[in-house]
BAMAR-39090 format. One record per residue: residue number from 1; x, y, z of N, C-alpha, C in turn. Coordinates in nm, 4 decimals, decimal comma. Layout:
BEGIN
LOVO   num      neast     nnorth        nup     caeast    canorth       caup      ceast     cnorth        cup
LOVO   NUM          X          Y          Z          X          Y          Z          X          Y          Z
...
This chain:
BEGIN
LOVO   num      neast     nnorth        nup     caeast    canorth       caup      ceast     cnorth        cup
LOVO     1    -0,3621     2,3840     2,8436    -0,3265     2,2588     2,8150    -0,1753     2,2424     2,7894
LOVO     2    -0,1180     2,1538     2,8456     0,0258     2,1282     2,8285     0,0688     2,0766     2,6891
LOVO     3     0,1850     2,0991     2,6561     0,2317     2,0392     2,5259     0,2177     1,8912     2,5159
LOVO     4     0,2438     1,8249     2,6274     0,2345     1,6831     2,6297     0,0840     1,6389     2,6128
LOVO     5    -0,0114     1,7012     2,6761    -0,1508     1,6786     2,6615    -0,1999     1,7079     2,5173
LOVO     6    -0,1535     1,8140     2,4626    -0,1893     1,8448     2,3302    -0,1383     1,7351     2,2336
LOVO     7    -0,0155     1,6896     2,2516     0,0438     1,5877     2,1660    -0,0403     1,4571     2,1787
LOVO     8    -0,0804     1,4217     2,2898    -0,1561     1,3026     2,3142    -0,2872     1,3168     2,2461
LOVO     9    -0,3526     1,4286     2,2597    -0,4789     1,4516     2,2027    -0,4707     1,4465     2,0455
LOVO    10    -0,3650     1,5034     1,9930    -0,3478     1,5057     1,8548    -0,3241     1,3637     1,8055
LOVO    11    -0,2406     1,2874     1,8801    -0,2186     1,1420     1,8384    -0,3417     1,0523     1,8417
LOVO    12    -0,4296     1,0928     1,9449    -0,5555     1,0078     1,9584    -0,6395     1,0414     1,8482
LOVO    13    -0,6452     1,1701     1,8003    -0,7344     1,2199     1,6883    -0,6885     1,1544     1,5601
LOVO    14    -0,5614     1,1541     1,5452    -0,5054     1,0903     1,4230    -0,5380     0,9374     1,4150
LOVO    15    -0,5251     0,8700     1,5223    -0,5538     0,7301     1,5263    -0,7036     0,7025     1,5012
LOVO    16    -0,7881     0,7855     1,5497    -0,9301     0,7774     1,5322    -0,9681     0,8021     1,3800
LOVO    17    -0,8993     0,8962     1,3231    -0,9204     0,9423     1,1801    -0,8807     0,8231     1,0870
LOVO    18    -0,7651     0,7641     1,1200    -0,7116     0,6570     1,0347    -0,8105     0,5367     1,0557
LOVO    19    -0,8594     0,5046     1,1735    -0,9574     0,3918     1,1890    -1,0837     0,4145     1,1089
LOVO    20    -1,1331     0,5364     1,1125    -1,2481     0,5680     1,0327    -1,2298     0,5537     0,8795
LOVO    21    -1,1182     0,6091     0,8383    -1,0777     0,5919     0,6967    -1,0625     0,4471     0,6616
LOVO    22    -0,9949     0,3646     0,7499    -0,9711     0,2204     0,7125    -1,1001     0,1499     0,7133
LOVO    23    -1,1997     0,1807     0,8042    -1,3316     0,1184     0,7981    -1,4004     0,1544     0,6652
LOVO    24    -1,4072     0,2755     0,6245    -1,4656     0,3155     0,5003    -1,4001     0,2443     0,3755
LOVO    25    -1,2802     0,2294     0,3813    -1,1919     0,1928     0,2590    -1,1982     0,0322     0,2466
LOVO    26    -1,1849    -0,0275     0,3653    -1,1599    -0,1664     0,3588    -1,2869    -0,2581     0,4056
LOVO    27    -1,3961    -0,2018     0,4183    -1,5144    -0,2768     0,4540    -1,5827    -0,3126     0,3312
LOVO    28    -1,5764    -0,4302     0,2864    -1,6440    -0,4715     0,1588    -1,5270    -0,4933     0,0543
LOVO    29    -1,5772    -0,5193    -0,0700    -1,4729    -0,5389    -0,1784    -1,3910    -0,4163    -0,1968
LOVO    30    -1,2607    -0,4419    -0,2278    -1,1656    -0,3302    -0,2549    -1,1377    -0,3171    -0,3948
LOVO    31    -1,1328    -0,1915    -0,4465    -1,0936    -0,1716    -0,5752    -0,9885    -0,0660    -0,5706
LOVO    32    -0,8794    -0,0844    -0,6445    -0,7547    -0,0125    -0,6232    -0,7584     0,1432    -0,6228
LOVO    33    -0,8521     0,2021    -0,6982    -0,8423     0,3533    -0,7071    -0,9693     0,4174    -0,6558
LOVO    34    -1,0336     0,3428    -0,5667    -1,1595     0,4134    -0,5104    -1,1134     0,5212    -0,4154
LOVO    35    -1,1879     0,6384    -0,4131    -1,1607     0,7505    -0,3339    -1,1314     0,7129    -0,1914
LOVO    36    -1,2186     0,6245    -0,1321    -1,1928     0,5933     0,0071    -1,0611     0,5188     0,0353
LOVO    37    -1,0272     0,4260    -0,0495    -0,9002     0,3586    -0,0421    -0,7842     0,4551    -0,0476
LOVO    38    -0,7943     0,5522    -0,1413    -0,6762     0,6406    -0,1649    -0,6642     0,7379    -0,0479
LOVO    39    -0,7751     0,7789     0,0053    -0,7866     0,8618     0,1313    -0,7191     0,7939     0,2455
LOVO    40    -0,7534     0,6611     0,2592    -0,6873     0,5849     0,3678    -0,5392     0,5645     0,3535
LOVO    41    -0,5019     0,5269     0,2361    -0,3549     0,5098     0,2104    -0,2764     0,6378     0,2216
LOVO    42    -0,3339     0,7442     0,1576    -0,2605     0,8783     0,1700    -0,2476     0,9238     0,3187
LOVO    43    -0,3479     0,9035     0,4024    -0,3505     0,9531     0,5390    -0,2388     0,8719     0,6120
LOVO    44    -0,2140     0,7457     0,5879    -0,1350     0,6582     0,6512     0,0166     0,6624     0,6080
LOVO    45     0,0414     0,6996     0,4792     0,1681     0,6877     0,4254     0,2286     0,8116     0,3738
LOVO    46     0,1499     0,9118     0,3288     0,2031     1,0248     0,2514     0,3173     1,1064     0,3199
LOVO    47     0,3081     1,1117     0,4518     0,3975     1,1909     0,5329     0,4979     1,1052     0,6175
LOVO    48     0,5071     0,9833     0,5907     0,6030     0,8894     0,6547     0,7430     0,9352     0,6149
LOVO    49     0,8382     0,9450     0,7177     0,9729     0,9866     0,6866     1,0505     0,8767     0,6208
LOVO    50     1,0011     0,7497     0,6154     1,0779     0,6336     0,5501     0,9812     0,5617     0,4519
LOVO    51     1,0440     0,5053     0,3686     0,9628     0,4318     0,2577     0,9117     0,3087     0,3199
LOVO    52     0,7886     0,2750     0,2993     0,7199     0,1575     0,3450     0,6659     0,0821     0,2347
LOVO    53     0,6739    -0,0481     0,2255     0,6120    -0,1208     0,1222     0,5087    -0,2116     0,1937
LOVO    54     0,3767    -0,1854     0,1363     0,2586    -0,2556     0,1981     0,1882    -0,3416     0,0931
LOVO    55     0,1204    -0,4426     0,1371     0,0298    -0,5243     0,0512    -0,1088    -0,5397     0,1246
LOVO    56    -0,2059    -0,5240     0,0291    -0,3406    -0,5597     0,0759    -0,3718    -0,6943     0,0090
LOVO    57    -0,3752    -0,7956     0,0790    -0,4038    -0,9240     0,0405    -0,5492    -0,9427     0,0361
LOVO    58    -0,6051    -0,9964    -0,0781    -0,7506    -1,0063    -0,0976    -0,7954    -1,1570    -0,1275
LOVO    59    -0,9227    -1,1740    -0,0945    -0,9807    -1,2992    -0,1217    -1,0459    -1,3122    -0,2593
LOVO    60    -1,1168    -1,4082    -0,2981    -1,1816    -1,4286    -0,4269    -1,2861    -1,3238    -0,4562
LOVO    61    -1,3318    -1,2564    -0,3504    -1,4373    -1,1553    -0,3739    -1,3699    -1,0191    -0,3550
LOVO    62    -1,2448    -1,0099    -0,3643    -1,1671    -0,8772    -0,3441    -1,1971    -0,8113    -0,2131
LOVO    63    -1,2213    -0,8979    -0,1139    -1,2337    -0,8400     0,0211    -1,0966    -0,8604     0,0950
LOVO    64    -1,0703    -0,7704     0,1984    -0,9326    -0,7697     0,2508    -0,9255    -0,8990     0,3377
LOVO    65    -0,8033    -0,9559     0,3209    -0,7690    -1,0672     0,4111    -0,6748    -1,0064     0,5178
LOVO    66    -0,5728    -0,9288     0,4618    -0,4660    -0,8795     0,5481    -0,4116    -0,7432     0,4853
LOVO    67    -0,3979    -0,6431     0,5604    -0,3270    -0,5195     0,5251    -0,1871    -0,5254     0,6032
LOVO    68    -0,0844    -0,5507     0,5375     0,0528    -0,5749     0,6085     0,1666    -0,4877     0,5480
LOVO    69     0,2376    -0,4248     0,6352     0,3607    -0,3655     0,5991     0,4634    -0,4771     0,5769
LOVO    70     0,5139    -0,4924     0,4546     0,5977    -0,5982     0,4142     0,7499    -0,5536     0,4655
LOVO    71     0,7783    -0,4359     0,4523     0,9080    -0,3864     0,4847     0,9124    -0,2398     0,4927
LOVO    72     0,9980    -0,1770     0,5833     1,0281    -0,0418     0,5888     1,1651    -0,0208     0,5449
LOVO    73     1,1973     0,0936     0,4838     1,3401     0,1194     0,4379     1,3928     0,2424     0,4847
LOVO    74     1,4572     0,3060     0,3922     1,5262     0,4402     0,4328     1,4444     0,5501     0,3689
LOVO    75     1,5056     0,6637     0,3607     1,4328     0,7869     0,2999     1,4150     0,7695     0,1604
LOVO    76     1,4811     0,6690     0,0952     1,4510     0,6626    -0,0534     1,4449     0,5378    -0,1107
LOVO    77     1,4442     0,4227    -0,0287     1,4294     0,2819    -0,0824     1,3917     0,1894     0,0174
LOVO    78     1,3229     0,0878    -0,0193     1,3020    -0,0322     0,0652     1,3132    -0,1546    -0,0190
LOVO    79     1,3714    -0,2550     0,0276     1,4115    -0,3721    -0,0548     1,3314    -0,4921    -0,0084
LOVO    80     1,2603    -0,5440    -0,1046     1,1846    -0,6683    -0,0867     1,1681    -0,7329    -0,2217
LOVO    81     1,1919    -0,8607    -0,2236     1,1899    -0,9342    -0,3452     1,0644    -0,9913    -0,3749
LOVO    82     1,0285    -1,0028    -0,5012     0,8964    -1,0548    -0,5457     0,8654    -1,1912    -0,4916
LOVO    83     0,9667    -1,2807    -0,4673     0,9400    -1,4076    -0,4078     0,8813    -1,4019    -0,2776
LOVO    84     0,9349    -1,3021    -0,1950     0,8912    -1,2898    -0,0594     0,7348    -1,2449    -0,0580
LOVO    85     0,7035    -1,1561    -0,1524     0,5560    -1,1133    -0,1572     0,4685    -1,2400    -0,2035
LOVO    86     0,5213    -1,3138    -0,3014     0,4543    -1,4343    -0,3460     0,4316    -1,5411    -0,2339
LOVO    87     0,5448    -1,5552    -0,1571     0,5285    -1,6461    -0,0456     0,4291    -1,6002     0,0523
LOVO    88     0,4210    -1,4829     0,0840     0,3137    -1,4222     0,1749     0,1894    -1,4397     0,1244
LOVO    89     0,1664    -1,4146    -0,0028     0,0356    -1,4328    -0,0657    -0,0162    -1,5734    -0,0507
LOVO    90     0,0798    -1,6723    -0,0721     0,0390    -1,8095    -0,0563     0,0045    -1,8461     0,0896
LOVO    91     0,0836    -1,7814     0,1836     0,0716    -1,8132     0,3304    -0,0668    -1,7690     0,3740
LOVO    92    -0,1257    -1,6591     0,3208    -0,2588    -1,6033     0,3624    -0,3720    -1,6449     0,2720
LOVO    93    -0,3430    -1,7380     0,1681    -0,4423    -1,7889     0,0796    -0,5016    -1,6774    -0,0031
LOVO    94    -0,4237    -1,5767    -0,0450    -0,4764    -1,4622    -0,1227    -0,5024    -1,5023    -0,2578
LOVO    95    -0,5913    -1,4492    -0,3282    -0,6112    -1,4646    -0,4712    -0,5909    -1,3398    -0,5478
LOVO    96    -0,5630    -1,2335    -0,4781    -0,5350    -1,1064    -0,5300    -0,4608    -1,0239    -0,4378
LOVO    97    -0,3901    -0,9117    -0,4895    -0,3321    -0,8197    -0,4000    -0,3142    -0,6860    -0,4639
LOVO    98    -0,3012    -0,5787    -0,3803    -0,2722    -0,4475    -0,4208    -0,1393    -0,4171    -0,3461
LOVO    99    -0,0471    -0,3900    -0,4208     0,0955    -0,3512    -0,3597     0,0924    -0,2036    -0,3551
LOVO   100     0,1518    -0,1422    -0,2526     0,1565    -0,0055    -0,2474     0,2919     0,0453    -0,1695
LOVO   101     0,3328     0,1597    -0,1918     0,4511     0,2122    -0,1193     0,4473     0,3636    -0,1302
LOVO   102     0,5131     0,4259    -0,0420     0,5216     0,5657    -0,0362     0,6698     0,6121    -0,0899
LOVO   103     0,6697     0,7352    -0,1242     0,7993     0,7989    -0,1549     0,8081     0,9164    -0,0523
LOVO   104     0,9053     0,9001     0,0457     0,9248     1,0061     0,1419     0,9527     1,1411     0,0768
LOVO   105     1,0045     1,1398    -0,0376     1,0526     1,2620    -0,0990     0,9228     1,3397    -0,1438
LOVO   106     0,8048     1,2785    -0,1463     0,6723     1,3448    -0,1867     0,6396     1,3147    -0,3121
LOVO   107     0,7296     1,2803    -0,4091     0,7122     1,2488    -0,5508     0,6459     1,1225    -0,5636
LOVO   108     0,5420     1,1112    -0,6391     0,4700     0,9888    -0,6665     0,4931     0,9174    -0,8003
LOVO   109     0,6041     0,9660    -0,8702     0,6403     0,8986    -0,9921     0,7168     0,7731    -0,9675
LOVO   110     0,6925     0,6630    -1,0449     0,7746     0,5314    -1,0187     0,9063     0,5530    -1,0673
LOVO   111     0,9987     0,4742    -0,9907     1,1351     0,4710    -1,0285     1,1538     0,3535    -1,1287
LOVO   112     1,2598     0,3405    -1,1818     1,2986     0,2217    -1,2749     1,2951     0,0929    -1,1894
LOVO   113     1,3380     0,0992    -1,0643     1,3332    -0,0231    -0,9766     1,1843    -0,0533    -0,9420
LOVO   114     1,1066     0,0477    -0,9201     0,9618     0,0218    -0,8928     0,9005    -0,0515    -1,0133
LOVO   115     0,9253    -0,0049    -1,1321     0,8843    -0,0601    -1,2555     0,9214    -0,2016    -1,2714
LOVO   116     1,0532    -0,2219    -1,2526     1,1070    -0,3571    -1,2830     1,0534    -0,4593    -1,1796
LOVO   117     1,0503    -0,4175    -1,0475     1,0051    -0,5107    -0,9406     0,8487    -0,5436    -0,9710
LOVO   118     0,7715    -0,4477    -1,0042     0,6251    -0,4610    -1,0361     0,6078    -0,5657    -1,1513
LOVO   119     0,6778    -0,5410    -1,2578     0,6677    -0,6442    -1,3718     0,7093    -0,7810    -1,3226
LOVO   120     0,8189    -0,8030    -1,2513     0,8585    -0,9357    -1,2023     0,7502    -0,9940    -1,1074
LOVO   121     0,7038    -0,9095    -1,0324     0,6100    -0,9605    -0,9286     0,4737    -1,0021    -1,0026
LOVO   122     0,4243    -0,9228    -1,1008     0,2998    -0,9600    -1,1682     0,3269    -1,0874    -1,2523
LOVO   123     0,4424    -1,1037    -1,3083     0,4633    -1,2243    -1,3856     0,4749    -1,3513    -1,2836
LOVO   124     0,5313    -1,3410    -1,1757     0,5324    -1,4335    -1,0749     0,3953    -1,4819    -1,0170
LOVO   125     0,3199    -1,3780    -0,9881     0,1874    -1,3933    -0,9392     0,0951    -1,4787    -1,0295
LOVO   126     0,1063    -1,4322    -1,1590     0,0266    -1,5014    -1,2649     0,0478    -1,6465    -1,2664
LOVO   127     0,1666    -1,6837    -1,2415     0,2082    -1,8265    -1,2433     0,1431    -1,9037    -1,1296
LOVO   128     0,0968    -1,8373    -1,0256     0,0257    -1,9062    -0,9068    -0,1181    -1,8592    -0,9073
LOVO   129    -0,1700    -1,8075    -1,0175    -0,3039    -1,7672    -1,0221    -0,3459    -1,6586    -0,9064
LOVO   130    -0,2505    -1,5673    -0,8814    -0,2916    -1,4592    -0,8006    -0,2735    -1,3304    -0,8753
LOVO   131    -0,3903    -1,2462    -0,8647    -0,3911    -1,1247    -0,9485    -0,3202    -1,0050    -0,8810
LOVO   132    -0,2375    -0,9429    -0,9433    -0,1823    -0,8166    -0,9024    -0,2762    -0,7034    -0,9547
LOVO   133    -0,3680    -0,6580    -0,8653    -0,4690    -0,5676    -0,9149    -0,3965    -0,4276    -0,9390
LOVO   134    -0,3081    -0,3893    -0,8661    -0,2360    -0,2648    -0,8888    -0,1137    -0,2502    -0,7969
LOVO   135    -0,0357    -0,1564    -0,8304     0,0788    -0,1081    -0,7483     0,0599     0,0457    -0,7377
LOVO   136     0,0291     0,0848    -0,6201     0,0161     0,2310    -0,5991     0,1364     0,2955    -0,5392
LOVO   137     0,1630     0,4109    -0,5907     0,2775     0,4898    -0,5238     0,2048     0,6065    -0,4622
LOVO   138     0,2344     0,6330    -0,3388     0,1751     0,7375    -0,2650     0,2873     0,8549    -0,2341
LOVO   139     0,2500     0,9742    -0,2673     0,3416     1,0856    -0,2389     0,2607     1,2003    -0,1686
LOVO   140     0,3260     1,2894    -0,1164     0,2426     1,3964    -0,0452     0,1581     1,4642    -0,1323
LOVO   141     0,1922     1,4922    -0,2616     0,1041     1,5698    -0,3556     0,0009     1,4853    -0,4296
LOVO   142     0,0167     1,3542    -0,4168    -0,0767     1,2692    -0,4964    -0,0435     1,1301    -0,4994
LOVO   143    -0,0859     1,0468    -0,5934    -0,0539     0,9049    -0,6065    -0,0523     0,8682    -0,7496
LOVO   144     0,0009     0,7531    -0,7773     0,0193     0,7005    -0,9076    -0,0238     0,5548    -0,9086
LOVO   145    -0,1027     0,5107    -1,0072    -0,1371     0,3769    -1,0239    -0,0527     0,3139    -1,1442
LOVO   146     0,0264     0,2055    -1,1141     0,1026     0,1601    -1,2171     0,0230     0,0747    -1,3156
LOVO   147    -0,0990     0,0303    -1,2697    -0,1872    -0,0372    -1,3487    -0,2467     0,0605    -1,4584
LOVO   148    -0,2809     0,1822    -1,4116    -0,3386     0,2795    -1,5038    -0,2334     0,3285    -1,6062
LOVO   149    -0,1098     0,3234    -1,5576     0,0009     0,3762    -1,6454     0,0314     0,2566    -1,7519
LOVO   150    -0,0222     0,1345    -1,7385     0,0073     0,0252    -1,8262     0,1462    -0,0196    -1,8129
LOVO   151     0,1909    -0,0167    -1,6841     0,3378    -0,0609    -1,6696     0,3406    -0,2080    -1,6576
LOVO   152     0,2371    -0,2744    -1,6208     0,2326    -0,4235    -1,6061     0,1095    -0,4790    -1,6676
């Protein structure tokens, strides 16, 4: 098998794996720290070379409306303001959301900027009756729930 064919086969296998994990994680109500959801997010983000900020927009039954990459950044930051996330939540009629991003460094500890933005976002979302269920940070070696850490 040529290197090109092997690469195509590996890419197809990765796509199939992600689709399977996605179906398991996002089919039905979503809860921020279920094993299926963490597996799906880790597979898609843990080894990305750039930081990505994503949101899972949820309906009143915590079912997925939209899984969207809100922005991609550099190797150590992505910039998106809470007002843009709030606007998107309103656009898709979300009543809840799970925010998540990766740290390409592999570390899953929140930065001061992560904490500040999460608190500002949670405050803004409360004003429009949208629940921020969690903000998850995905690293190569693990993940961190800012809700579980009582950061917001």
